C-alpha positions as CSV (number, residue, x, y, z in Angstrom):
1,M,82.1,207.0,109.5
2,P,83.2,208.0,106.3
3,A,82.7,205.4,103.1
4,Q,86.7,206.3,102.9
5,E,87.7,206.2,106.2
6,A,85.7,202.7,106.8
7,E,87.3,201.2,103.6
8,G,90.5,202.0,104.7
9,F,89.8,200.1,107.9
10,I,88.4,197.1,106.0
11,I,91.4,197.3,103.9
12,L,94.2,197.1,107.2
13,D,91.9,194.6,108.5
14,R,92.1,192.1,105.7
15,A,96.2,193.2,105.5
16,N,96.2,191.9,109.1
17,A,94.4,189.0,108.8
18,T,96.6,188.1,105.7
19,L,99.2,188.7,108.4
20,D,98.3,186.8,111.0
21,R,97.8,183.8,108.3
22,S,101.4,183.7,107.3
23,I,102.6,184.2,110.9
24,Q,100.2,181.0,111.5
25,S,101.8,179.2,108.0
26,E,105.4,179.8,109.4
27,L,104.4,178.3,113.1
28,F,103.0,175.4,111.4
29,D,105.5,175.1,108.4
30,A,108.4,175.2,111.4
31,E,106.4,172.7,113.8
32,A,105.7,170.1,110.6
33,R,109.6,170.5,109.9
34,R,110.4,169.6,113.6
35,Y,108.4,166.9,113.6
36,H,109.6,165.8,109.7
37,D,112.8,166.0,111.1
38,L,112.6,163.7,114.0
39,T,110.1,161.1,113.0
40,T,112.6,160.3,109.7
41,W,116.2,160.7,112.2
42,L,113.9,157.6,114.2
43,A,113.0,155.8,111.2
44,E,116.5,156.2,109.8
45,A,118.1,154.8,113.2
46,L,115.7,152.1,113.8
47,D,116.7,148.0,113.2
48,G,114.5,147.8,110.1
49,Q,114.1,148.7,106.7
50,M,113.0,152.4,105.7
51,R,111.7,153.9,102.8
52,T,111.1,157.5,102.3
53,P,109.1,159.6,99.5
54,F,110.0,162.9,98.8
55,T,108.9,165.8,96.1
56,Y,110.7,168.5,94.8
57,R,108.8,171.5,92.7
58,F,110.7,172.6,89.3
59,D,110.7,176.0,88.2
60,G,113.1,175.3,84.8
61,R,116.3,175.8,86.9
62,E,116.3,174.8,90.2
63,L,114.5,172.2,92.6
64,Y,112.4,173.5,95.7
65,A,111.7,171.8,98.7
66,Q,108.2,171.7,100.5
67,D,109.8,174.8,102.1
68,N,110.1,176.5,99.0
69,S,114.2,176.5,99.6
70,P,116.6,175.9,96.7
71,L,118.5,172.4,96.7
72,R,121.9,173.6,95.1
73,P,123.3,175.6,98.0
74,I,122.9,172.9,99.8
75,F,124.9,170.5,97.6
76,D,127.8,173.3,97.2
77,D,127.7,173.8,101.2
78,A,128.5,169.6,101.3
79,I,131.2,170.3,99.3
80,A,132.8,173.0,101.1
81,D,132.1,171.4,104.7
82,A,133.4,168.0,103.2
83,R,136.8,169.9,102.1
84,N,137.4,171.1,105.6
85,M,136.4,167.7,107.0
86,A,139.0,166.2,105.1
87,V,141.6,168.4,106.0
88,R,140.8,168.6,110.0
89,N,140.3,164.5,109.5
90,P,142.5,162.6,106.5
91,K,140.4,159.6,107.4
92,M,137.4,161.3,105.9
93,A,138.7,162.7,102.9
94,F,136.5,160.0,101.0
95,E,133.1,162.1,102.0
96,L,134.6,165.1,99.3
97,R,134.9,162.7,96.4
98,R,131.5,161.6,97.4
99,R,129.9,164.8,97.5
100,I,131.3,166.0,94.3
101,I,129.2,162.9,92.7
102,E,126.4,164.3,94.4
103,R,126.5,167.9,93.1
104,D,126.7,165.9,89.3
105,E,123.7,164.0,90.2
106,Y,121.9,167.0,91.4
107,A,122.9,168.2,87.5
108,D,121.1,165.2,86.6
109,M,117.6,165.3,88.0
110,L,118.2,169.3,86.7
111,A,118.5,167.7,83.3
112,M,115.1,165.2,83.8
113,G,113.3,167.9,84.8
114,R,114.1,169.9,81.4
115,G,113.6,166.4,79.3
116,E,117.2,166.1,78.7
117,L,117.3,162.4,80.2
118,P,114.6,159.9,80.6
119,N,112.4,160.2,83.2
120,T,113.3,157.9,85.8
121,M,116.9,157.8,87.6
122,I,118.5,155.2,90.0
123,V,121.2,155.7,91.7
124,I,122.9,152.8,94.1
125,S,124.5,154.7,96.9
126,D,126.9,152.4,98.4
127,F,128.4,151.9,101.6
128,P,132.2,154.2,101.2
129,P,134.9,151.7,100.2
130,E,137.1,153.0,103.2
131,L,134.2,152.1,106.3
132,L,133.7,148.5,104.8
133,N,136.0,147.2,107.5
134,A,135.5,149.7,110.4
135,T,134.5,148.4,113.4
136,Q,133.3,151.8,114.9
137,D,130.5,153.7,113.6
138,T,131.4,157.1,112.1
139,G,129.4,159.3,112.3
140,G,125.7,158.8,110.6
141,Y,127.4,155.6,108.8
142,N,126.0,152.4,110.8
143,V,129.1,149.8,110.1
144,T,127.1,147.0,111.2
145,R,124.3,147.5,109.4
146,K,126.6,148.5,106.0
147,Q,123.7,150.4,104.4
148,T,123.2,151.1,100.9
149,M,121.1,153.9,100.1
150,L,118.5,153.4,96.8
151,R,117.2,156.4,95.7
152,I,114.6,156.1,92.6
153,I,114.4,159.9,91.0
154,T,111.7,160.3,88.5
155,K,110.2,163.2,86.4
156,T,106.4,162.8,87.3
157,A,103.2,164.1,84.9
158,D,103.2,167.6,86.5
159,G,106.4,168.3,86.1
160,S,107.6,167.8,89.3
161,M,110.3,165.3,90.7
162,G,109.9,162.9,92.5
163,M,112.4,160.3,94.9
164,Y,112.0,157.7,97.0
165,S,114.9,156.5,99.0
166,Q,114.9,152.6,100.4
167,T,118.1,151.0,102.8
168,L,119.3,148.4,101.8
169,D,121.5,146.5,104.7
170,G,124.7,145.1,103.8
171,S,125.9,146.4,100.8
172,N,126.2,143.4,99.4
173,R,128.1,143.5,95.9
174,A,126.9,140.8,94.3
175,G,122.9,141.9,95.4
176,L,123.9,145.5,94.3
177,E,125.2,144.3,90.9
178,A,122.2,141.9,90.2
179,L,120.3,145.7,90.8
180,Y,121.9,146.7,87.3
181,E,121.3,143.6,85.2
182,A,117.6,143.8,86.3
183,M,117.3,147.4,85.0
184,G,119.8,146.1,81.9
185,F,122.8,147.5,82.8
186,A,126.5,146.5,84.0
187,A,127.9,147.6,87.0
188,Q,131.4,148.5,86.4
189,P,133.9,148.1,89.3
190,G,134.7,150.1,92.2
191,E,132.4,152.5,93.8
192,L,129.0,152.4,92.4
193,L,127.6,156.0,94.0
194,G,128.5,157.3,90.6
195,Q,127.2,154.8,88.5
196,R,123.7,156.6,87.9
197,M,121.1,154.5,85.6
198,H,119.0,156.6,83.3
199,V,115.5,154.6,81.8
200,E,112.2,155.7,80.8
201,L,108.9,154.4,82.5
202,S,105.6,154.4,83.1
203,H,103.8,156.4,85.4
204,E,102.6,152.5,87.1
205,D,106.0,151.1,85.9
206,Q,108.0,153.9,88.7
207,E,105.5,153.1,91.0
208,F,106.9,150.0,92.1
209,L,110.5,150.4,91.2
210,A,111.5,150.5,94.2
211,D,109.1,147.5,95.3
212,H,111.0,145.5,92.4
213,L,114.6,146.8,93.1
214,T,114.2,145.8,96.8
215,G,112.8,142.1,95.7
216,V,115.7,141.7,93.1
217,Y,118.1,142.5,96.1
218,D,117.0,140.1,98.7
219,R,116.5,137.2,95.9
220,T,120.5,137.7,95.0
221,L,120.9,136.7,99.0
222,T,118.3,134.4,99.6
223,Q,120.3,132.7,96.4
224,K,123.6,133.2,98.2
225,Y,123.2,132.8,101.8
226,G,119.6,131.2,102.1
227,G,116.8,132.2,104.5
228,A,114.2,134.9,104.0
229,W,115.3,138.4,103.4
230,R,114.1,141.9,103.3
231,A,115.4,144.7,102.3
232,G,119.0,143.0,103.2
233,R,117.6,142.4,106.5
234,S,118.2,139.1,107.6
235,R,115.5,138.2,110.0
236,G,112.9,139.1,107.8
237,R,111.4,142.4,109.2
238,M,108.7,143.3,107.2
239,E,108.0,146.0,109.1
240,N,108.5,149.7,107.4
241,T,110.4,151.6,110.4
242,Y,108.7,155.4,109.3
243,D,105.3,153.7,109.6
244,F,106.5,152.3,112.8
245,V,107.7,155.3,114.3
246,L,104.4,157.9,112.8
247,H,102.3,154.9,115.2
248,Q,104.2,155.6,118.6
249,Q,102.7,159.2,119.1
250,D,102.7,159.5,122.4
251,L,106.7,159.2,122.3
252,V,107.2,161.8,119.8
253,Q,104.6,164.2,120.8
254,A,106.1,163.5,123.9
255,A,109.2,164.2,122.9
256,L,108.7,167.2,120.9
257,A,106.9,168.7,124.0
258,R,109.7,168.5,126.3
259,G,112.0,169.3,123.5
260,V,114.8,167.4,122.4
261,K,117.3,169.9,123.6
262,S,120.7,167.8,124.1
263,E,121.8,164.4,122.4
264,R,120.7,162.7,125.7
265,D,117.6,163.3,124.6
266,L,117.5,162.0,121.5
267,Y,118.9,158.9,122.9
268,D,116.1,158.6,125.4
269,L,114.3,158.7,122.5
270,A,115.5,156.6,120.0
271,A,116.4,153.9,122.4
272,A,112.6,153.9,123.8
273,M,111.4,153.3,120.2
274,Q,114.0,150.6,119.4
275,R,112.8,148.9,122.3
276,R,109.5,149.1,121.3
277,F,110.2,147.8,117.5
278,E,112.1,144.8,119.0
279,N,109.0,144.1,120.9
280,V,107.2,144.6,118.1
281,M,108.9,142.1,116.5
282,V,109.6,140.0,118.8
283,A,105.6,139.5,119.1
284,A,104.8,139.0,115.2
285,T,107.6,135.8,115.3
286,N,105.1,134.8,117.9
287,N,101.9,135.6,116.4
288,V,101.3,137.4,119.0
289,N,98.9,140.5,118.5
290,T,100.9,143.7,118.4
291,N,98.1,145.9,119.4
292,F,98.0,144.8,122.8
293,I,102.2,145.2,123.3
294,P,101.7,147.5,126.6
295,H,103.8,150.3,127.1
296,A,104.8,152.5,130.1
297,G,102.0,155.1,131.4
298,N,104.9,157.5,131.6
299,P,106.5,157.8,128.0
300,Y,109.4,160.2,129.7
301,E,110.1,157.6,132.4
302,E,109.8,154.9,129.4
303,M,112.4,157.2,127.3
304,R,114.9,157.8,130.9
305,M,114.3,153.5,131.6
306,A,115.4,152.8,127.8
307,G,118.1,155.2,127.5
308,L,119.9,153.8,130.8
309,Q,119.3,150.0,129.2
310,A,121.1,151.5,126.0
311,Q,123.8,152.9,128.0
312,S,124.7,150.0,129.9
313,E,125.0,147.9,126.1
314,G,126.5,150.3,125.1
315,K,124.3,151.3,122.1
316,T,124.9,153.9,119.4
317,F,121.8,155.3,117.0
318,S,123.2,156.2,113.9
319,G,120.8,158.2,111.1
320,C,119.7,161.2,109.4
321,G,124.2,162.1,109.2
322,A,124.0,161.8,113.1
323,S,124.9,159.5,115.5
324,A,123.3,159.8,119.0
325,S,125.1,157.9,122.1
326,V,125.7,158.7,125.7
327,N,129.2,160.3,125.1
328,G,129.4,161.9,121.6
329,S,128.9,165.3,120.4
330,E,125.8,167.4,120.0
331,T,123.6,166.3,116.7
332,G,123.6,168.4,113.8
333,D,120.4,170.7,112.2
334,A,118.3,168.3,110.0
335,S,115.7,171.0,109.5
336,G,114.0,171.8,106.2
337,A,115.3,170.6,102.6
338,A,118.9,169.7,104.2
339,G,117.1,167.3,106.5
340,E,115.0,165.6,103.5
341,L,118.3,165.4,101.4
342,R,120.1,163.8,103.9
343,E,117.3,161.2,104.5
344,A,117.6,160.4,101.0
345,G,121.2,159.7,101.4
346,Y,123.0,163.0,100.5
347,G,125.4,164.9,102.4
348,N,128.4,164.0,104.6
349,K,127.1,161.8,107.2
350,S,129.6,162.9,109.9
351,E,128.8,165.3,113.0
352,E,132.2,167.2,112.4
353,S,130.5,168.6,109.4
354,A,128.1,170.5,110.9
355,A,129.9,171.2,114.0
356,L,133.3,172.6,111.6
357,P,133.3,176.3,113.4
358,K,133.4,179.5,111.0
359,L,137.1,179.6,112.7
360,I,139.9,177.4,112.2
361,R,143.2,177.2,112.7
362,C,146.3,177.3,110.6
363,V,147.8,173.8,110.4
364,N,151.1,175.6,109.9
365,E,153.2,175.2,113.2
366,K,154.6,178.6,112.2
367,C,151.8,180.2,112.1
368,R,148.5,178.3,114.0
369,Q,146.2,181.2,113.4
370,L,142.5,181.4,113.8
371,V,141.2,182.5,110.1
372,P,137.8,182.3,108.2
373,S,137.2,178.4,107.1
374,K,135.8,180.2,103.8
375,Q,138.6,181.4,102.6
376,V,141.1,178.4,103.5
377,V,140.2,176.2,100.9
378,K,140.3,176.2,97.2
379,E,139.0,173.3,94.6
380,K,141.5,170.4,95.4
381,S,143.7,172.1,98.5
382,W,144.2,173.9,102.2
383,C,145.5,177.1,101.9
384,C,146.0,179.9,104.6
385,P,145.2,183.7,103.8
386,K,147.8,184.9,106.0
387,C,151.4,182.4,105.7
388,K,150.0,180.8,102.4
389,Y,150.9,177.2,103.9
390,E,149.4,174.7,101.5
391,V,148.0,171.1,102.1
392,D,146.3,168.7,99.3
393,I,143.1,167.6,100.9
394,C,143.2,163.9,99.5
395,S,146.6,162.4,99.8
396,G,147.9,164.9,102.5
397,K,150.6,166.1,101.3
398,V,152.0,169.9,101.6
399,L,152.1,172.0,98.2
400,C,153.6,175.4,99.9
401,A,155.6,175.4,103.1
402,G,154.3,179.3,103.5
403,K,156.4,181.9,104.6
C-alpha cells in the first residue's frame, strides 16, 4: 500500500475513533442525566430533608451546566410559561412574579462571576404566600411540608459558580428571619424570595454555610416549639434523602432498565422508595441495625405492591417541579440544566407549565380561534393576534374587548 494511501486510512481510522467516542460520550451523558434526574426527583419527593450540590461554568457572559447548556434560556422560558399559565389559571399568577425575581437572581449570579458582587449569595426561596393556606398539593408544591428552598451560590477559586440547595420544611417565618439575622441582615415584610443576601466569605465558611444556616433554623424552632428538629423536620430525621436514594440501587436500576414511561411507573417507584425510607427511620429510632432490613427479592413486585398501598392511602409524591399521583397528569421533562435548576427550587412548580400546548384557544367568546402561544403573550398581558382581545395577566381584567 502506498505511504500516502496508508496515511489516509490512518487519518480516517482516527476520525472514526473520535466519532465513536463522541457518540459514546453523548449516550453516556444521556444515561447520566436520566439517572441524575430520577434520583434527585426521588430525593425531593421523600419525606425527609434534601441537600443537592451543583457546579456551573462561567465564560464571562453566561453560566453553563455540566451538559454545556446555558442557563439563561431556561429562566426566560420559565417566564414565558408562567405568563401563559397565569392566563389559563389565574390562581397560579404568583408564578410569574417569582420567575421574574429568579431571573434577577440569575443576573446577580452573572455579576458575581464578573467580580461585581461579593463571592457568596444567600437566597431564601420561601413557600408562596398564596399557597400557605392551601389544603391540596398544587403541582410540585407540597402544602403539607411547605418547604423553603435555601440556596447558597458561591464563586469558587477557579472562577466557576457553585450552588447548594437545602430544603427547610415548614417555611416558619421566625426561623427564616433568623437566617437573615445570623448573616447580619434584617428581613423585610412580605415574600423573602427577592430579598437576597450578598456576603464575602472564605472558602471554608462557604463550605459550611449550609450546615450553619440549617442549624440556625432548627434552633429557632426548638426555642419556639421545643423538641428536636432537623431541616425543619420535627421527628429529627438526620438522613439526607439524596444519599438514601443513591443507596437503593436495586430500585433505581430496575426503574431505569424498564423505563419510567408513565406517571404510574414513577408513582410506584416513589412509593417503594418512601416505604423503605420509613422502615429505615423506624429502625433507627428503635436502635435496629438498618443494614439488615429485608427488601422484596423482586424490585418490580416491590414497586407494584408499594404503589397499590400508597394508592389506597391517597398519597401524592411531589418534587422536582411535578407531582406523581394515580389520577394526575404526566410529569414534565426534568432533564439536563433545566432539571438541575428545578432541583435548586427555580422555575414553575406546576406540571401545567410543562403540559402547555403550542397552540392555545383565544378566551374571547367571539373568536375562540387557536393561536400560537408565543404570539399572544406580552410583558404584562395576553393578547390574541387575530381579534386583539387583551387581558391583564395578574388581575384578569379585560383591557381590550377585541373586534
